[in-house]
N, CA, C and O of each residue as an XYZ file, in Angstrom:
352
protein
N    -116.627   -115.575     17.765
C    -115.601   -114.849     18.504
C    -115.771   -113.361     18.252
O    -115.749   -112.909     17.107
N    -115.941   -112.599     19.334
C    -116.011   -111.148     19.164
C    -115.114   -110.405     20.148
O    -115.055   -109.176     20.123
N    -114.403   -111.149     21.027
C    -113.523   -110.535     22.004
C    -112.291   -111.406     22.216
O    -112.392   -112.621     22.388
N    -111.131   -110.762     22.200
C    -109.873   -111.465     22.442
C    -108.899   -110.479     23.060
O    -108.950   -109.287     22.756
N    -108.019   -110.953     23.918
C    -107.011   -110.089     24.509
C    -105.642   -110.575     24.059
O    -105.170   -111.618     24.512
N    -105.003   -109.822     23.168
C    -103.702   -110.188     22.613
C    -102.555   -109.337     23.155
O    -101.435   -109.414     22.650
N    -102.823   -108.537     24.167
C    -101.787   -107.659     24.703
C    -100.621   -108.453     25.282
O    -100.796   -109.564     25.783
N     -99.429   -107.863     25.206
C     -98.194   -108.402     25.782
C     -97.830   -109.772     25.210
O     -97.341   -110.640     25.933
N     -98.067   -109.963     23.921
C     -97.707   -111.220     23.265
C     -96.593   -111.048     22.243
O     -96.386   -111.924     21.403
N     -95.876   -109.939     22.301
C     -94.753   -109.685     21.399
C     -95.097   -109.921     19.932
O     -94.387   -110.639     19.229
N     -96.180   -109.317     19.480
C     -96.611   -109.479     18.089
C     -95.746   -108.696     17.113
O     -95.742   -108.993     15.918
N     -95.024   -107.715     17.596
C     -94.171   -106.914     16.720
C     -94.958   -106.305     15.580
O     -96.068   -105.806     15.770
N     -94.372   -106.349     14.389
C     -95.024   -105.783     13.198
C     -96.312   -106.518     12.852
O     -97.143   -105.985     12.116
N     -96.493   -107.720     13.365
C     -97.706   -108.495     13.107
C     -98.953   -107.892     13.714
O    -100.062   -108.264     13.329
N     -98.803   -106.965     14.658
C     -99.967   -106.342     15.285
C    -100.823   -105.612     14.258
O    -102.050   -105.651     14.343
N    -100.203   -104.954     13.299
C    -100.955   -104.237     12.262
C    -101.762   -105.212     11.413
O    -102.887   -104.903     11.019
N    -101.207   -106.376     11.130
C    -101.929   -107.392     10.353
C    -103.114   -107.931     11.146
O    -104.170   -108.209     10.576
N    -102.943   -108.079     12.449
C    -104.045   -108.542     13.302
C    -105.173   -107.525     13.285
O    -106.343   -107.894     13.178
N    -104.831   -106.250     13.389
C    -105.845   -105.195     13.356
C    -106.573   -105.196     12.012
O    -107.799   -105.086     11.974
N    -105.842   -105.318     10.924
C    -106.468   -105.349      9.591
C    -107.425   -106.531      9.470
O    -108.525   -106.384      8.937
N    -107.020   -107.692      9.956
C    -107.877   -108.885      9.893
C    -109.121   -108.696     10.757
O    -110.213   -109.104     10.364
N    -108.969   -108.088     11.918
C    -110.116   -107.861     12.796
C    -111.112   -106.900     12.157
O    -112.324   -107.082     12.276
N    -110.597   -105.880     11.480
C    -111.485   -104.930     10.799
C    -112.233   -105.606      9.657
O    -113.403   -105.309      9.414
N    -111.571   -106.501      8.967
C    -112.204   -107.241      7.876
C    -113.280   -108.171      8.399
O    -114.334   -108.312      7.779
N    -113.026   -108.808      9.536
C    -113.955   -109.757     10.132
C    -115.270   -109.088     10.477
O    -116.333   -109.645     10.201
N    -115.225   -107.921     11.067
C    -116.433   -107.176     11.384
C    -117.114   -107.573     12.684
O    -117.840   -106.758     13.253
N    -116.914   -108.778     13.176
C    -117.553   -109.215     14.414
C    -116.702   -108.935     15.642
O    -117.229   -108.879     16.753
N    -115.414   -108.760     15.468
C    -114.516   -108.562     16.597
C    -114.622   -107.117     17.084
O    -114.472   -106.171     16.311
N    -114.884   -106.971     18.385
C    -115.059   -105.652     18.984
C    -113.887   -105.248     19.851
O    -113.730   -104.064     20.148
N    -113.044   -106.207     20.273
C    -111.895   -105.878     21.108
C    -110.753   -106.853     20.859
O    -110.959   -108.061     20.742
N    -109.561   -106.310     20.783
C    -108.340   -107.114     20.693
C    -107.572   -107.059     22.011
O    -106.530   -107.697     22.158
N    -108.094   -106.292     22.966
C    -107.397   -106.075     24.229
C    -108.246   -106.406     25.447
O    -107.828   -106.167     26.580
N    -109.422   -106.950     25.222
C    -110.286   -107.331     26.326
C    -111.068   -106.198     26.956
O    -111.621   -106.369     28.042
N    -111.130   -105.051     26.309
C    -111.910   -103.932     26.842
C    -113.371   -104.167     26.479
O    -113.725   -104.239     25.302
N    -114.210   -104.285     27.497
C    -115.617   -104.563     27.277
C    -116.308   -103.389     26.596
O    -116.029   -102.230     26.904
N    -117.203   -103.693     25.678
C    -117.959   -102.666     24.974
C    -118.745   -101.824     25.974
O    -119.400   -102.361     26.867
N    -118.677   -100.523     25.823
C    -119.385    -99.606     26.691
C    -118.639    -99.236     27.964
O    -119.076    -98.351     28.699
N    -117.529    -99.894     28.233
C    -116.737    -99.595     29.431
C    -116.114    -98.213     29.277
O    -115.665    -97.852     28.189
N    -116.083    -97.442     30.355
C    -115.568    -96.073     30.272
C    -114.129    -95.947     30.758
O    -113.477    -94.942     30.476
N    -113.614    -96.954     31.489
C    -112.245    -96.886     31.996
C    -111.520    -98.202     31.738
O    -112.121    -99.275     31.797
N    -110.224    -98.109     31.452
C    -109.382    -99.296     31.287
C    -108.028    -99.016     31.924
O    -107.433    -97.963     31.696
N    -107.549    -99.955     32.716
C    -106.303    -99.779     33.445
C    -105.300   -100.845     33.001
O    -105.467   -102.028     33.300
N    -104.266   -100.420     32.290
C    -103.228   -101.320     31.800
C    -101.851   -100.900     32.316
O    -100.846   -101.141     31.647
N    -101.789   -100.277     33.494
C    -100.492    -99.828     34.021
C     -99.656   -101.020     34.466
O    -100.170   -102.049     34.905
N     -98.338   -100.836     34.335
C     -97.349   -101.839     34.758
C     -97.559   -103.198     34.083
O     -97.409   -104.232     34.734
N     -97.898   -103.214     32.807
C     -98.156   -104.479     32.123
C     -97.069   -104.853     31.128
O     -97.157   -105.897     30.483
N     -96.044   -104.017     30.994
C     -94.962   -104.311     30.062
C     -95.373   -104.150     28.604
O     -94.819   -104.807     27.723
N     -96.344   -103.277     28.352
C     -96.836   -103.075     26.985
C     -95.827   -102.289     26.161
O     -95.113   -101.430     26.677
N     -95.784   -102.602     24.868
C     -94.877   -101.953     23.924
C     -95.672   -101.367     22.767
O     -96.900   -101.443     22.744
N     -94.965   -100.782     21.811
C     -95.619   -100.122     20.678
C     -96.627   -101.023     19.945
O     -97.713   -100.547     19.616
N     -96.317   -102.305     19.675
C     -97.322   -103.145     19.000
C     -98.614   -103.285     19.809
O     -99.693   -103.437     19.237
N     -98.504   -103.234     21.136
C     -99.704   -103.288     21.973
C    -100.551   -102.035     21.776
O    -101.780   -102.097     21.831
N     -99.899   -100.905     21.547
C    -100.632    -99.670     21.281
C    -101.398    -99.776     19.973
O    -102.485    -99.213     19.843
N    -100.845   -100.487     19.008
C    -101.555   -100.706     17.736
C    -102.838   -101.488     18.010
O    -103.895   -101.157     17.474
N    -102.746   -102.519     18.841
C    -103.941   -103.290     19.212
C    -104.933   -102.430     19.983
O    -106.137   -102.497     19.737
N    -104.431   -101.624     20.913
C    -105.306   -100.747     21.686
C    -105.997    -99.710     20.797
O    -107.133    -99.319     21.064
N    -105.313    -99.271     19.750
C    -105.926    -98.283     18.847
C    -107.177    -98.862     18.188
O    -108.135    -98.136     17.923
N    -107.165   -100.167     17.924
C    -108.358   -100.828     17.379
C    -109.508   -100.699     18.375
O    -110.622   -100.332     18.002
N    -109.232   -101.002     19.639
C    -110.272   -100.913     20.659
C    -110.792    -99.485     20.800
O    -111.987    -99.276     21.009
N    -109.904    -98.512     20.687
C    -110.321    -97.115     20.808
C    -111.259    -96.708     19.670
O    -112.157    -95.889     19.868
N    -111.058    -97.265     18.507
C    -111.934    -96.956     17.374
C    -113.339    -97.483     17.590
O    -114.313    -96.839     17.200
N    -113.453    -98.651     18.210
C    -114.759    -99.297     18.347
C    -115.434    -99.040     19.684
O    -116.645    -99.232     19.801
N    -114.693    -98.615     20.687
C    -115.280    -98.350     21.993
C    -115.191    -96.868     22.285
O    -114.299    -96.424     23.008
N    -116.100    -96.113     21.736
C    -116.092    -94.658     21.897
C    -116.554    -94.218     23.285
O    -116.428    -93.041     23.625
N    -117.089    -95.145     24.100
C    -117.499    -94.810     25.466
C    -116.295    -94.643     26.384
O    -116.406    -94.004     27.430
N    -115.151    -95.202     26.013
C    -113.950    -95.168     26.840
C    -113.469    -93.728     27.006
O    -113.176    -93.041     26.027
N    -113.394    -93.284     28.256
C    -112.954    -91.915     28.536
C    -111.646    -91.872     29.307
O    -111.036    -90.808     29.413
N    -111.196    -93.005     29.850
C    -109.969    -93.045     30.642
C    -109.199    -94.318     30.326
O    -109.731    -95.423     30.430
N    -107.931    -94.149     29.937
C    -107.055    -95.276     29.613
C    -105.728    -95.049     30.319
O    -104.985    -94.136     29.959
N    -105.418    -95.875     31.328
C    -104.198    -95.721     32.116
C    -103.129    -96.655     31.552
O    -103.281    -97.876     31.588
N    -102.044    -96.071     31.031
C    -100.939    -96.833     30.458
C     -99.626    -96.535     31.169
O     -98.552    -96.767     30.612
N     -99.702    -96.031     32.380
C     -98.508    -95.655     33.145
C     -97.556    -96.841     33.302
O     -97.979    -97.984     33.476
N     -96.271    -96.540     33.237
C     -95.193    -97.514     33.447
C     -95.207    -98.641     32.418
O     -95.067    -99.814     32.767
N     -95.374    -98.284     31.174
C     -95.269    -99.210     30.054
C     -94.232    -98.659     29.077
O     -93.766    -97.533     29.245
N     -93.875    -99.423     28.081
C     -92.894    -98.997     27.085
C     -93.515    -98.721     25.735
O     -93.018    -99.184     24.708
N     -94.610    -97.963     25.732
C     -95.345    -97.684     24.491
C     -94.471    -96.907     23.502
O     -94.462    -97.227     22.313
N     -93.752    -95.912     23.962
C     -92.838    -95.142     23.125
C     -93.506    -94.322     22.038
O     -94.731    -94.208     21.986
N     -92.681    -93.754     21.173
C     -93.156    -92.875     20.100
C     -94.005    -93.628     19.083
O     -94.999    -93.094     18.589
N     -93.623    -94.859     18.767
C     -94.412    -95.653     17.818
C     -95.806    -95.922     18.325
O     -96.767    -95.893     17.556
N     -95.928    -96.183     19.604
C     -97.233    -96.407     20.203
C     -98.056    -95.134     20.235
O     -99.259    -95.158     19.975
N     -97.410    -94.029     20.550
C     -98.110    -92.739     20.571
C     -98.666    -92.408     19.192
O     -99.760    -91.854     19.078
N     -97.934    -92.739     18.165
C     -98.401    -92.499     16.786
C     -99.667    -93.325     16.501
O    -100.603    -92.832     15.871
N     -99.691    -94.570     16.963
C    -100.874    -95.418     16.760
C    -102.101    -94.809     17.452
O    -103.207    -94.855     16.913
N    -101.903    -94.246     18.634
C    -103.016    -93.611     19.337
C    -103.488    -92.346     18.616
O    -104.687    -92.079     18.541
N    -102.560    -91.589     18.099
C    -102.911    -90.359     17.394
C    -103.750    -90.663     16.159
O    -104.682    -89.925     15.841
N    -103.426    -91.735     15.473
C    -104.174    -92.125     14.271
C    -105.590    -92.564     14.657
O    -106.542    -92.292     13.924
N    -105.735    -93.236     15.793
C    -107.029    -93.767     16.224
C    -107.976    -92.677     16.713
O    -109.193    -92.851     16.647
N    -107.445    -91.556     17.204
C    -108.314    -90.547     17.803
C    -108.909    -89.578     16.832
O    -109.657    -88.686     17.231
């Protein structure tokens, strides 16, 4: 297993534990289904919340080719923005 999409599963605080486990595993390249080397990802209107941003931050760390990420009309909030800031 090297790809899984866990977005919009209401992981809550468990999202951070999932990211830690994925980093330990070493084989997992995406927790959000973003293909390696892909330059754009569109997740608008998906009902994403702050824990989803934690999962997306994992993908951002491993997929440096990504240049465009559309998150319009989601509920990422300040907690999600913090996760993105840490990943960049």
